VEXSEVO-617302 format. One record per residue (C-alpha): residue in three letters; residue number from 1; z, x, y. Coordinates in Angstrom, 3 decimals, decimal comma. Layout:
% VEXSEVO-617302
SENU   aa    i        up      east     north
SENU  ALA  NUM         Z         X         Y
...
***
This chain:
% VEXSEVO-617302
SENU   aa    i        up      east     north
SENU  MET    1    17,179   -38,287     3,136
SENU  ASN    2    13,645   -37,645     1,882
SENU  SER    3    12,136   -34,523     3,397
SENU  VAL    4    10,008   -31,401     2,981
SENU  THR    5    10,813   -28,086     4,659
SENU  CYS    6     8,425   -25,157     4,287
SENU  TYR    7     9,958   -21,683     4,431
SENU  GLY    8     6,724   -20,006     3,365
SENU  GLY    9     3,081   -20,774     2,694
SENU  VAL   10     2,659   -22,018     6,281
SENU  GLY   11    -0,610   -20,891     7,857
SENU  GLU   12    -0,745   -18,117     5,274
SENU  ILE   13    -1,874   -17,501     1,716
SENU  GLY   14     1,110   -17,010    -0,575
SENU  GLY   15     4,832   -16,817    -0,101
SENU  ASN   16     5,450   -20,465    -1,029
SENU  LYS   17     9,106   -21,466    -0,583
SENU  ILE   18     9,165   -25,227    -0,099
SENU  LEU   19    12,380   -27,242    -0,140
SENU  LEU   20    11,911   -30,831    -1,301
SENU  GLU   21    14,828   -33,247    -0,899
SENU  LEU   22    14,694   -36,688    -2,483
SENU  ASP   23    17,797   -38,837    -2,086
SENU  ASP   24    20,642   -36,435    -2,963
SENU  SER   25    18,540   -34,119    -5,132
SENU  SER   26    17,037   -30,833    -3,918
SENU  ILE   27    14,354   -28,686    -5,504
SENU  PHE   28    12,540   -25,604    -4,298
SENU  LEU   29     8,839   -25,606    -5,063
SENU  ASP   30     8,278   -21,912    -5,817
SENU  PHE   31    10,163   -19,033    -4,216
SENU  GLY   32     7,591   -16,335    -3,648
SENU  LEU   33     7,266   -13,202    -1,573
SENU  ASN   34     4,703   -12,845     1,193
SENU  PHE   35     2,809    -9,583     0,815
SENU  GLY   36     1,373    -9,705     4,323
SENU  LYS   37     4,729   -10,154     6,019
SENU  GLU   38     6,377    -7,459     3,910
SENU  LYS   39     3,610    -5,045     4,883
SENU  ARG   40     4,462    -5,579     8,542
SENU  PHE   41     7,596    -3,529     7,848
SENU  PHE   42     7,114    -1,705     4,560
SENU  GLU   43     4,598     0,517     2,795
SENU  GLU   44     4,492     2,745    -0,287
SENU  TYR   45     7,094     5,272     0,881
SENU  LEU   46     9,029     2,927     3,159
SENU  GLN   47    10,668     0,283     0,995
SENU  PRO   48    13,773    -1,943     1,216
SENU  ARG   49    16,933    -0,256     0,008
SENU  THR   50    17,510    -1,056    -3,647
SENU  GLU   51    21,113    -2,305    -3,706
SENU  SER   52    21,032    -3,950    -0,265
SENU  LYS   53    17,546    -5,416    -0,494
SENU  LEU   54    18,701    -8,983     0,153
SENU  HIS   55    20,348    -7,861     3,401
SENU  ASP   56    17,204    -5,976     4,394
SENU  LEU   57    14,942    -8,970     3,775
SENU  LEU   58    17,255   -11,375     5,598
SENU  SER   59    17,606    -9,012     8,561
SENU  LEU   60    13,820    -8,823     8,933
SENU  ASP   61    13,379   -12,615     8,562
SENU  LEU   62    11,441   -12,165     5,335
SENU  LEU   63    13,798   -14,590     3,584
SENU  PRO   64    15,201   -17,816     5,058
SENU  GLY   65    18,815   -17,692     6,203
SENU  LEU   66    20,073   -20,636     4,155
SENU  ASP   67    23,539   -21,299     2,805
SENU  GLY   68    23,988   -22,028    -0,876
SENU  ILE   69    20,928   -20,381    -2,419
SENU  TYR   70    21,473   -16,619    -2,824
SENU  ARG   71    23,480   -14,864    -5,529
SENU  GLY   72    26,808   -13,562    -4,329
SENU  ASP   73    26,572   -10,101    -5,876
SENU  ALA   74    23,335    -9,446    -3,968
SENU  MET   75    25,137   -10,351    -0,750
SENU  CYS   76    28,109    -8,125    -1,595
SENU  PRO   77    29,025    -6,564    -4,977
SENU  GLU   78    31,949    -8,206    -6,744
SENU  GLY   79    35,257    -6,425    -6,264
SENU  PHE   80    34,272    -4,910    -2,930
SENU  GLU   81    37,411    -6,330    -1,336
SENU  ARG   82    39,502    -3,966    -3,464
SENU  LEU   83    38,125    -0,950    -1,613
SENU  GLU   84    40,457     0,136     1,164
SENU  ASP   85    39,111     1,204     4,553
SENU  ASN   86    35,564     1,548     3,269
SENU  PRO   87    33,242     2,396     6,185
SENU  SER   88    30,436     0,273     4,705
SENU  GLU   89    32,485    -2,944     4,965
SENU  PRO   90    30,899    -4,284     8,175
SENU  LEU   91    27,451    -3,456     6,818
SENU  TRP   92    27,954    -5,782     3,843
SENU  GLU   93    29,035    -8,712     5,994
SENU  CYS   94    26,879   -11,810     5,564
SENU  GLU   95    27,477   -15,134     7,269
SENU  LEU   96    25,720   -17,088     4,542
SENU  GLN   97    27,560   -18,908     1,781
SENU  SER   98    26,544   -17,790    -1,696
SENU  TYR   99    25,141   -20,121    -4,334
SENU  GLU  100    28,225   -19,628    -6,504
SENU  ASN  101    30,632   -20,510    -3,695
SENU  ALA  102    28,581   -23,543    -2,729
SENU  VAL  103    28,699   -24,819    -6,304
SENU  SER  104    32,456   -24,269    -6,650
SENU  ASN  105    33,174   -25,813    -3,233
SENU  GLY  106    30,941   -28,822    -3,776
SENU  ASP  107    28,693   -27,820    -0,858
SENU  TRP  108    24,929   -28,156    -0,692
SENU  HIS  109    22,840   -26,028    -3,037
SENU  PRO  110    19,446   -26,530    -4,694
SENU  ASP  111    19,472   -28,301    -8,038
SENU  ALA  112    16,443   -26,455    -9,399
SENU  VAL  113    13,480   -24,229    -8,594
SENU  PHE  114    10,036   -25,173    -9,887
SENU  ILE  115     7,924   -22,083   -10,601
SENU  SER  116     4,297   -23,207   -10,637
SENU  HIS  117     3,013   -19,908   -12,062
SENU  ALA  118     3,882   -16,246   -12,439
SENU  HIS  119     2,150   -14,680    -9,450
SENU  MET  120     4,614   -12,776    -7,306
SENU  ASP  121     3,688   -14,718    -4,168
SENU  HIS  122     5,165   -17,736    -5,964
SENU  CYS  123     8,105   -16,234    -7,875
SENU  GLY  124     8,746   -12,743    -6,496
SENU  TYR  125    11,952   -13,584    -4,609
SENU  VAL  126    13,536   -15,529    -7,483
SENU  PRO  127    15,764   -12,521    -8,394
SENU  PHE  128    17,805   -13,069    -5,216
SENU  LEU  129    18,642   -16,685    -6,062
SENU  GLY  130    21,858   -17,729    -7,732
SENU  ASP  131    21,788   -18,966   -11,314
SENU  VAL  132    19,980   -22,175   -10,417
SENU  SER  133    17,822   -23,797   -13,097
SENU  LEU  134    14,242   -22,505   -13,151
SENU  ILE  135    11,592   -24,987   -14,274
SENU  CYS  136     8,308   -23,550   -15,537
SENU  SER  137     5,912   -23,533   -18,466
SENU  PRO  138     6,680   -21,471   -21,593
SENU  ALA  139     3,725   -19,206   -20,773
SENU  THR  140     5,054   -18,607   -17,258
SENU  ARG  141     8,433   -17,631   -18,670
SENU  THR  142     6,793   -15,216   -21,122
SENU  LEU  143     4,660   -13,743   -18,375
SENU  MET  144     7,666   -13,239   -16,089
SENU  GLU  145     9,486   -11,548   -18,973
SENU  SER  146     6,496    -9,279   -19,559
SENU  ILE  147     6,276    -8,404   -15,868
SENU  THR  148     9,906    -7,300   -15,861
SENU  GLU  149     9,486    -5,312   -19,091
SENU  ILE  150     6,329    -3,371   -18,227
SENU  GLY  151     5,574    -4,090   -14,570
SENU  ASN  152     7,286    -1,164   -12,796
SENU  LEU  153     9,876    -3,357   -11,078
SENU  PHE  154    13,185    -1,822   -10,085
SENU  GLY  155    16,622    -3,062    -9,071
SENU  PHE  156    16,862    -6,758    -8,258
SENU  ASP  157    13,070    -7,122    -8,378
SENU  GLY  158    13,136    -6,873   -12,170
SENU  GLU  159    15,554    -9,793   -12,635
SENU  LEU  160    13,155   -12,714   -12,736
SENU  VAL  161    14,491   -14,209   -15,971
SENU  LYS  162    17,629   -12,164   -16,628
SENU  MET  163    20,400   -11,194   -14,232
SENU  ARG  164    22,611    -8,120   -14,154
SENU  GLY  165    25,664    -8,690   -12,004
SENU  ARG  166    26,728    -5,997    -9,551
SENU  CYS  167    30,373    -5,030    -9,251
SENU  VAL  168    32,355    -2,193    -7,721
SENU  ASP  169    33,479     0,437   -10,220
SENU  THR  170    34,419     4,121   -10,165
SENU  TYR  171    32,959     7,283   -11,654
SENU  SER  172    34,928     8,397   -14,714
SENU  ARG  173    33,651    11,964   -14,618
SENU  GLY  174    31,263    14,246   -12,785
SENU  TYR  175    31,741    15,825    -9,381
SENU  PHE  176    33,716    12,915    -7,920
SENU  PRO  177    35,759    11,129   -10,618
SENU  GLY  178    37,436     8,052    -9,183
SENU  ALA  179    34,867     7,642    -6,389
SENU  ALA  180    33,470     4,144    -5,866
SENU  LYS  181    30,069     3,108    -7,155
SENU  ILE  182    28,150    -0,076    -7,909
SENU  LYS  183    27,943    -0,887   -11,606
SENU  LYS  184    25,382    -3,135   -13,263
SENU  GLU  185    26,823    -5,516   -15,828
SENU  ASP  186    25,152    -6,583   -19,070
SENU  GLU  187    22,092    -8,794   -18,852
SENU  ALA  188    22,571   -12,557   -18,799
SENU  SER  189    19,667   -14,973   -19,159
SENU  ARG  190    18,962   -17,356   -16,325
SENU  MET  191    18,997   -21,088   -16,941
SENU  MET  192    15,419   -22,009   -17,819
SENU  ILE  193    13,822   -25,404   -18,406
SENU  GLU  194    10,412   -25,070   -20,057
SENU  LEU  195     7,844   -27,843   -19,660
SENU  GLU  196     4,440   -28,309   -21,247
SENU  HIS  197     1,772   -30,580   -19,795
SENU  GLY  198     3,124   -34,125   -19,492
SENU  ASP  199     6,761   -33,166   -20,063
SENU  ARG  200     9,435   -34,427   -17,667
SENU  THR  201    12,892   -33,257   -16,680
SENU  SER  202    15,564   -34,714   -14,428
SENU  VAL  203    16,625   -32,880   -11,285
SENU  GLY  204    19,964   -33,285    -9,529
SENU  PRO  205    22,493   -36,114    -9,532
SENU  ASP  206    20,030   -38,923    -8,781
SENU  ARG  207    17,241   -40,338   -10,879
SENU  VAL  208    14,749   -37,743    -9,715
SENU  THR  209    12,259   -36,417   -12,260
SENU  LEU  210     9,660   -33,663   -12,282
SENU  GLU  211     6,567   -34,011   -14,450
SENU  ALA  212     4,509   -30,932   -15,335
SENU  ILE  213     0,727   -31,121   -15,006
SENU  GLU  214    -1,400   -28,320   -16,449
SENU  VAL  215    -3,878   -26,756   -14,035
SENU  GLY  216    -6,321   -23,900   -14,280
SENU  HIS  217    -5,627   -20,678   -12,386
SENU  SER  218    -6,042   -16,934   -12,890
SENU  VAL  219    -2,861   -16,613   -14,967
SENU  PRO  220    -1,836   -18,602   -18,053
SENU  GLY  221     0,684   -21,411   -17,832
SENU  ALA  222    -0,007   -22,618   -14,282
SENU  LEU  223     1,392   -26,048   -13,439
SENU  ALA  224     1,256   -28,629   -10,699
SENU  GLY  225     4,229   -30,949   -10,337
SENU  LEU  226     4,875   -34,633    -9,710
SENU  VAL  227     8,380   -35,238    -8,364
SENU  GLU  228     9,578   -38,854    -8,352
SENU  SER  229    12,641   -40,772    -7,248
SENU  GLU  230    13,025   -44,526    -7,592
SENU  GLU  231    11,188   -45,023    -4,298
SENU  LYS  232     9,201   -41,867    -3,520
SENU  GLN  233     6,520   -39,708    -5,140
SENU  VAL  234     5,580   -36,154    -4,160
SENU  VAL  235     2,706   -34,107    -5,608
SENU  TYR  236     2,742   -30,303    -5,452
SENU  THR  237    -0,509   -28,645    -6,507
SENU  GLY  238     0,685   -25,047    -6,829
SENU  ASP  239    -2,462   -22,905    -7,087
SENU  LEU  240    -5,402   -24,347    -8,978
SENU  ARG  241    -9,101   -24,223    -9,733
SENU  PHE  242   -11,554   -26,469   -11,563
SENU  HIS  243   -14,114   -23,914   -12,758
SENU  GLY  244   -12,136   -21,959   -15,362
SENU  ARG  245   -11,608   -22,301   -19,096
SENU  THR  246    -8,260   -24,107   -18,767
SENU  ARG  247    -8,309   -27,850   -18,206
SENU  THR  248    -7,156   -28,939   -14,766
SENU  GLY  249    -5,932   -32,469   -15,348
SENU  ILE  250    -4,471   -33,284   -11,968
SENU  VAL  251    -7,221   -35,723   -10,954
SENU  SER  252    -7,333   -37,552   -14,292
SENU  GLU  253    -3,528   -37,728   -14,386
SENU  LEU  254    -2,884   -38,656   -10,756
SENU  GLY  255    -6,098   -40,306    -9,575
SENU  GLY  256    -5,275   -43,376    -7,462
SENU  LEU  257    -1,552   -42,578    -7,480
SENU  ARG  258    -1,162   -42,913    -3,697
SENU  PRO  259     1,905   -40,618    -3,491
SENU  ASP  260     4,045   -40,508    -0,379
SENU  VAL  261     3,385   -36,781     0,054
SENU  MET  262     0,897   -34,311    -1,362
SENU  LEU  263     1,528   -30,608    -0,790
SENU  CYS  264    -1,913   -29,115    -1,340
SENU  GLU  265    -3,046   -25,505    -1,540
SENU  GLY  266    -6,105   -24,502     0,491
SENU  THR  267    -6,831   -20,847    -0,132
SENU  ARG  268   -10,590   -21,523    -0,111
SENU  ILE  269   -10,618   -24,735     1,918
SENU  ASP  270   -13,319   -23,323     4,210
SENU  GLU  271   -15,665   -22,400     1,324
SENU  ASP  272   -17,998   -25,107     0,014
SENU  GLN  273   -19,506   -23,438    -3,038
SENU  PRO  274   -17,575   -23,818    -6,325
SENU  ASP  275   -17,182   -20,690    -8,419
SENU  ASP  276   -18,257   -20,638   -12,056
SENU  GLU  277   -16,597   -18,595   -14,815
SENU  GLU  278   -19,593   -19,211   -17,082
SENU  GLN  279   -21,835   -17,551   -14,495
SENU  VAL  280   -19,458   -14,579   -14,448
SENU  GLU  281   -19,964   -14,197   -18,192
SENU  LYS  282   -23,764   -14,381   -17,897
SENU  GLU  283   -23,837   -11,703   -15,204
SENU  LEU  284   -21,481    -9,469   -17,183
SENU  VAL  285   -23,657    -9,728   -20,292
SENU  GLU  286   -26,632    -8,588   -18,235
SENU  VAL  287   -24,970    -5,556   -16,639
SENU  PHE  288   -23,222    -4,540   -19,878
SENU  SER  289   -26,539    -4,695   -21,747
SENU  ASP  290   -28,387    -2,661   -19,115
SENU  ALA  291   -25,766     0,098   -18,817
SENU  ARG  292   -26,872     3,439   -20,263
SENU  GLY  293   -23,347     4,781   -20,742
SENU  LEU  294   -19,860     3,336   -20,655
SENU  ALA  295   -19,369    -0,100   -19,078
SENU  MET  296   -16,066    -0,491   -17,245
SENU  VAL  297   -14,598    -3,594   -15,666
SENU  GLY  298   -11,561    -4,038   -13,441
SENU  PHE  299    -9,431    -7,180   -13,308
SENU  ALA  300    -5,736    -8,095   -13,323
SENU  TRP  301    -4,047    -7,592   -16,707
SENU  LYS  302    -2,333   -10,989   -16,358
SENU  ASP  303    -5,648   -12,862   -16,136
SENU  LEU  304    -6,208   -13,968   -19,721
SENU  GLU  305    -9,106   -16,251   -18,834
SENU  ARG  306   -10,994   -13,260   -17,446
SENU  TYR  307   -10,062   -11,425   -20,652
SENU  GLU  308   -11,831   -14,126   -22,657
SENU  THR  309   -14,873   -13,894   -20,394
SENU  VAL  310   -15,092   -10,098   -20,593
SENU  LYS  311   -14,500   -10,104   -24,361
SENU  ASP  312   -17,250   -12,649   -24,977
SENU  ALA  313   -19,661   -10,836   -22,651
SENU  ALA  314   -19,007    -7,501   -24,360
SENU  GLU  315   -19,655    -8,986   -27,798
SENU  LYS  316   -22,910   -10,603   -26,633
SENU  ALA  317   -23,988    -7,239   -25,217
SENU  GLY  318   -23,269    -5,573   -28,572
SENU  ARG  319   -20,285    -3,572   -27,341
SENU  THR  320   -16,661    -3,322   -28,452
SENU  PRO  321   -14,244    -4,690   -25,813
SENU  VAL  322   -11,311    -2,342   -25,102
SENU  PHE  323    -8,416    -3,633   -23,007
SENU  ASP  324    -5,492    -2,361   -20,968
SENU  PRO  325    -2,365    -2,042   -23,173
SENU  ARG  326    -0,463    -4,239   -20,710
SENU  LEU  327    -2,855    -7,088   -21,420
SENU  ALA  328    -2,522    -6,415   -25,142
SENU  TYR  329     1,259    -6,605   -24,757
SENU  LEU  330     1,088    -9,929   -22,927
SENU  LYS  331    -1,214   -11,433   -25,539
SENU  ALA  332     1,123   -10,328   -28,307
SENU  ARG  333     4,070   -11,900   -26,451
SENU  LEU  334     2,092   -15,125   -26,391
SENU  ASP  335     1,613   -14,799   -30,190
SENU  ARG  336    -2,051   -13,837   -29,960
SENU  SER  337    -2,962   -10,297   -31,010
SENU  LEU  338    -6,216    -9,114   -29,475
SENU  TYR  339    -6,998    -7,254   -32,718
SENU  GLU  340    -7,356   -10,645   -34,395
SENU  GLU  341    -9,936   -11,646   -31,779
SENU  GLY  342   -12,401    -8,800   -32,209
SENU  ALA  343   -10,983    -6,701   -29,380
SENU  THR  344    -8,923    -3,528   -29,253
SENU  ALA  345    -6,563    -1,676   -26,912
SENU  PHE  346    -7,123     1,501   -24,924
SENU  VAL  347    -4,680     4,242   -25,895
SENU  GLU  348    -3,641     5,952   -22,667
SENU  ARG  349    -2,285     9,470   -22,854
SENU  SER  350     1,366     9,654   -21,793
SENU  GLY  351     4,317    12,024   -21,891
SENU  SER  352     3,198    15,373   -23,277
SENU  MET  353    -0,413    14,060   -23,338
SENU  LEU  354    -0,758    14,800   -27,075
SENU  TYR  355    -1,188    11,239   -28,391
SENU  SER  356     2,102    11,887   -30,194
SENU  PRO  357     4,225     8,798   -30,974
SENU  GLY  358     7,025    10,545   -29,118
SENU  ASP  359     4,951    10,416   -25,931
SENU  TYR  360     5,523     6,667   -25,653
SENU  THR  361     9,305     6,312   -25,770
SENU  ARG  362     9,314     5,433   -22,051
SENU  SER  363     6,152     3,323   -22,171
SENU  LYS  364     6,482     1,564   -25,505
SENU  HIS  365     3,917    -1,112   -24,678
SENU  LYS  366     1,246     1,610   -24,708
SENU  ALA  367     2,010     2,342   -28,366
SENU  GLY  368     2,306    -1,115   -29,911
SENU  GLU  369     2,694    -4,849   -29,519
SENU  ILE  370     6,287    -5,784   -30,347
SENU  PRO  371     8,569    -6,750   -27,431
SENU  VAL  372    10,178    -3,813   -25,669
SENU  SER  373    13,561    -5,478   -26,204
SENU  GLU  374    13,125    -5,192   -29,976
SENU  TRP  375    12,650    -1,438   -29,735
SENU  ASP  376    15,872    -1,257   -27,788
SENU  SER  377    17,984    -3,640   -29,874
SENU  ARG  378    16,926    -3,087   -33,487
SENU  ALA  379    17,627     0,345   -34,943
SENU  GLY  380    14,693     1,875   -36,749
SENU  ILE  381    12,167    -0,589   -35,345
SENU  LYS  382     9,037     1,007   -33,954
SENU  ASP  383     5,466    -0,101   -33,458
SENU  THR  384     2,474     2,244   -33,262
SENU  THR  385    -0,237    -0,388   -33,687
SENU  HIS  386    -2,311     0,906   -30,780
SENU  LEU  387    -2,063     4,510   -31,952
SENU  GLU  388    -3,414     3,398   -35,330
SENU  LYS  389    -5,967     0,752   -34,320
SENU  GLY  390    -6,698     1,413   -30,659
SENU  VAL  391    -9,464     3,385   -28,972
SENU  THR  392    -8,768     6,791   -27,423
SENU  ALA  393   -10,588     8,639   -24,664
SENU  LYS  394   -12,039    10,910   -27,367
SENU  ASP  395   -13,555     7,888   -29,130
SENU  ILE  396   -15,162     6,696   -25,915
SENU  ARG  397   -16,477    10,143   -24,975
SENU  GLU  398   -18,230    10,408   -28,331
SENU  SER  399   -20,009     7,018   -28,048
SENU  PRO  400   -19,640     5,581   -24,515
SENU  GLU  401   -22,563     3,191   -24,959
SENU  GLU  402   -20,600     1,318   -27,648
SENU  TYR  403   -17,743     0,155   -25,413
SENU  VAL  404   -16,683    -2,049   -22,527
SENU  LEU  405   -13,449    -0,656   -21,100
SENU  HIS  406   -10,980    -2,720   -19,079
SENU  LEU  407    -9,899    -0,280   -16,372
SENU  ASP  408    -8,453    -1,361   -13,044
SENU  TYR  409    -8,377     0,876    -9,982
SENU  TYR  410    -4,784     1,988   -10,502
SENU  ARG  411    -5,731     3,384   -13,930
SENU  PHE  412    -8,640     5,476   -12,610
SENU  LYS  413    -6,886     8,721   -13,537
SENU  ASN  414    -8,109     8,000   -17,072
SENU  LEU  415   -11,644     8,731   -15,849
SENU  ILE  416   -10,739    12,415   -16,040
SENU  ASP  417   -10,359    12,106   -19,823
SENU  LEU  418   -13,514     9,988   -20,166
SENU  ASP  419   -15,908    12,374   -18,379
SENU  PRO  420   -18,898    12,881   -18,590
SENU  LEU  421   -19,661     9,469   -17,120
SENU  LYS  422   -23,067     9,884   -15,470
SENU  GLY  423   -25,035     6,701   -16,054
SENU  SER  424   -21,925     4,596   -16,609
SENU  ILE  425   -21,153     1,466   -14,594
SENU  TYR  426   -18,058    -0,044   -13,029
SENU  VAL  427   -17,722    -3,779   -12,382
SENU  ARG  428   -15,027    -5,232   -10,164
SENU  ALA  429   -14,235    -8,664   -11,603
SENU  GLN  430   -11,581    -9,520    -9,030
SENU  SER  431   -11,318   -10,167    -5,299
SENU  GLU  432   -13,016    -7,898    -2,807
SENU  PRO  433   -10,825    -6,093    -0,227
SENU  PHE  434    -9,465    -8,425     2,446
SENU  ASN  435    -6,962    -6,295     4,400
SENU  ILE  436    -6,642    -2,780     5,806
SENU  GLU  437    -4,639    -1,408     2,869
SENU  MET  438    -7,198    -2,687     0,363
SENU  GLU  439   -10,035    -1,235     2,443
SENU  LEU  440    -8,368     2,179     2,301
SENU  SER  441    -8,072     1,832    -1,474
SENU  GLU  442   -11,736     0,856    -1,547
SENU  LYS  443   -12,682     4,175     0,034
SENU  ARG  444   -10,706     6,041    -2,610
SENU  LEU  445   -12,272     3,927    -5,352
SENU  LYS  446   -15,732     4,932    -4,135
SENU  ASN  447   -14,672     8,588    -4,074
SENU  TRP  448   -13,829     8,319    -7,785
SENU  LEU  449   -17,129     6,620    -8,564
SENU  ARG  450   -19,098     9,194    -6,604
SENU  HIS  451   -17,291    12,150    -8,170
SENU  PHE  452   -17,989    10,958   -11,707
SENU  GLU  453   -21,509     9,693   -10,865
SENU  ILE  454   -20,669     6,100   -11,774
SENU  ASN  455   -22,835     3,307   -10,279
SENU  GLU  456   -25,251     5,887    -8,918
SENU  GLU  457   -27,983     3,247    -8,590
SENU  GLU  458   -25,562     1,092    -6,561
SENU  ASN  459   -24,862     3,974    -4,139
SENU  TYR  460   -21,474     4,332    -5,863
SENU  GLU  461   -20,413     0,834    -4,824
SENU  PRO  462   -18,554    -1,279    -7,404
SENU  ILE  463   -20,645    -4,070    -8,896
SENU  GLN  464   -18,961    -7,286    -7,719
SENU  ILE  465   -18,854   -10,131   -10,269
SENU  HIS  466   -15,999   -12,582    -9,802
SENU  ALA  467   -14,880   -16,198    -9,756
SENU  SER  468   -11,804   -17,056    -7,728
SENU  GLY  469    -8,553   -18,456    -9,053
SENU  HIS  470    -8,706   -21,164    -6,380
SENU  ALA  471   -10,685   -24,350    -5,837
SENU  CYS  472   -13,230   -24,483    -3,018
SENU  GLY  473   -13,057   -26,883    -0,079
SENU  ARG  474   -15,338   -29,475    -1,636
SENU  GLU  475   -13,280   -29,568    -4,836
SENU  ILE  476   -10,043   -29,820    -2,869
SENU  GLN  477   -11,417   -32,697    -0,804
SENU  GLU  478   -12,555   -34,549    -3,922
SENU  MET  479    -9,067   -34,118    -5,405
SENU  VAL  480    -7,388   -35,417    -2,244
SENU  ASP  481    -9,776   -38,373    -2,068
SENU  ALA  482    -9,007   -39,250    -5,696
SENU  ILE  483    -5,206   -39,005    -5,418
SENU  LYS  484    -5,072   -40,764    -2,001
SENU  PRO  485    -1,814   -39,403    -0,536
SENU  LYS  486    -0,145   -41,169     2,370
SENU  LYS  487     0,786   -37,808     3,874
SENU  LEU  488    -1,156   -34,627     3,140
SENU  ILE  489     0,574   -31,318     3,920
SENU  PRO  490    -1,707   -28,238     3,768
SENU  ILE  491    -0,004   -25,133     2,373
SENU  HIS  492    -1,084   -21,727     1,069
SENU  THR  493    -3,958   -21,705     3,564
SENU  GLN  494    -5,031   -19,987     6,757
SENU  ASN  495    -7,084   -22,990     7,827
SENU  PRO  496    -4,992   -26,185     7,737
SENU  ASP  497    -7,315   -27,828    10,282
SENU  ALA  498   -10,031   -28,037     7,616
SENU  PHE  499    -8,064   -30,630     5,599
SENU  GLU  500    -9,032   -34,294     5,824
SENU  ASN  501    -7,270   -37,371     4,447
SENU  GLU  502    -9,105   -40,656     4,824
SENU  HIS  503    -6,301   -42,536     3,042
SENU  GLY  504    -3,462   -41,310     5,259
SENU  GLU  505    -2,459   -38,604     7,698
SENU  VAL  506    -2,584   -34,822     7,625
SENU  ILE  507     0,644   -33,143     8,712
SENU  LYS  508     0,433   -29,443     9,472
SENU  PRO  509     3,783   -27,890     8,549
SENU  LYS  510     5,718   -25,532    10,777
SENU  MET  511     7,867   -22,746     9,401
SENU  GLY  512    11,406   -23,984     8,792
SENU  LYS  513    10,776   -27,406    10,382
SENU  THR  514    11,740   -30,458     8,335
SENU  ILE  515     9,206   -33,229     7,720
SENU  GLU  516    10,881   -36,540     6,890
SENU  PHE  517     9,154   -39,340     5,028
***
């Protein structure tokens, strides 16, 4: 059977979980979390329970109830059956078959999961999957590793690329020696297949292949995918844009292909005006040059294209660009030190707040560039590159007009060390608020700006300069017209009715409903 079943990304932006079946091969196209749906139940101090998170998500219909996809130890820790008369037994019951049991029994299970890019709405639920092969770009793998190392993820959430099995054990000492507990086993790497642009890999028992196609987005390593059997072709766009620094080759590669199905993102399908990263740079140069004091700019630390734009704008404005240590860490993991590119890192105070090397033992990425795993695995290895070469709050306070500081909203506590800031500016180079939670954060952001007299001429509003990570409606339509799909399935959009397909039909997906072709 040839079919597509969408378990996410239907009438919504994000949360893509799309099951593609060609002949006897099965592949999930992304396996992301949906922030909006999670926020229907959870907030900052009301979160899923760490060790039973899979049960919590399944119970609230935040994950699809499918046999053969989830890891067994997340459904119930190994060795649980050895506990006698444990009152939690009925609470661990799960009617679903685990991935491991499906494999051993010869039952259905996915052959692979294609991760288009490392945004959590496309990969955030991967930790709950069994050890199925993950297909992604090398940059996406590195970014997922970096997220788990420095991204404040806990429990299962931090197991994007490595798994730690859960098993029942007992306390050897303490107040209750011999009492049962859940033990985490040593890390084991997931099966990963890394593809660069144009690379192919086979999927499943049949002659099904997936070809990687590089696309531009707001994180490095984003891919679209072409999945082919002997008789069928399916295009999956992932998330993409045409106005960034990274080449988006999907039209040149697939123009005139006439695939059987095209799964197409439409985040900005109802917007006609293309964004322009070059225009972002021009506007940043202007505001950086006009600022009397410190120039600050907020954007996601994973957005390396925006890093390039901000860095170039700062240099043209005659200022030194100073970046978040998380971004510096990611660049180093990708074998590109920002110090070699005329930029530097901001040295945040941590621990005892003394700028002592010992302050960074729990936040090693703030001190230097080497992978956190090397600190942990190689005795005597340490890296204090940022402490030696980076820029401190004291440096900025002495000469604020010399710097552009990368500072997102969640790092605003550093403003306390940077004061006085009267006459300084703050630019938001990312999306404006689009939900209630973000609007509440916006009010707090303005309180910070007002308190420190930042953006006084803007009535303490952030200066908005941004280009989206998504193509506009006109660009999407031109792409569809060039590729000419027989069936066009809108995903990752709140407006599927805006899609048109003059070369075939438009099929609006329904959650969990199979579309055969």
